[in-house]
C-alpha angles and dihedrals in degrees: 000000000000116000111239119188092242128059112209126255127200128220134325093019095053090065095043101052132068111265091003095261147065115269115231109249093029132125119222123192126208109191121187144142112256111279096016098107101271094132091045091051096048091050094046087059089067099044099094095043093048094050088052092056103269119138123240132194125196113199124187102010105127096196109018094180097234095198092054091047089053088047091056087058100254112149101236090199087070098048130093118196126206098175104172113025088146109193092353095068094118093048091049089050094048090049092058097049095094094054106044140056097209127030123195114196132180109193110216091227143351109329120231114241090236094053094047090048091052096047093046093050090052091048092052089048096049097041095235122140112238115209110192120196111202137161120232090248090058105034127184104263098222135058114264133209095236131016137188116194117187104215097173140014129192128173119216111215142183116160086329140018103290103174144335119230115210129197105211127188108205119200146130137131129334116353089000090071089076099050101104136186125322142173118232134173112235111194108011123187090287093049093249132119114255140167117280 
């Protein structure tokens, strides 16, 4: 498969980001309170790329909810999971960079500036997209190229959980600075991400 500069995004993310894709070598931050949809958002960012044959690794997610990931549309045949690397999460992530196009990491605690810098430098060198999932209490220590900050999450219910509405502030460097705040549905009744 030829390497293009941009990895594809599905809706609604395609419409909310500069150039409609994720630039190789970039770092993307998904920041959310626990239980407010951060993991779902991070994994929905890799959906389109995985279905088109790109490889994904997920590091540091104890119980990824494989059925929910499949419902999002992620091609599980293209995903490697390293659920419990403990203190070696950065080393595990760095080891996977040569074999994947997108790398989703959830650091177990506050990340040291040096560790973040080394990982981001390797990502840029290898042309991988790094998607970091953090909580506001343990933020990523360096500026990122693109960020998704979940500011509000609300479930719509009937006799079951029907959909979760997320208010997401999209930002970052360059053109991403102008992105703004949007409402998205994640998951909708079909388990997918959709415009709000």
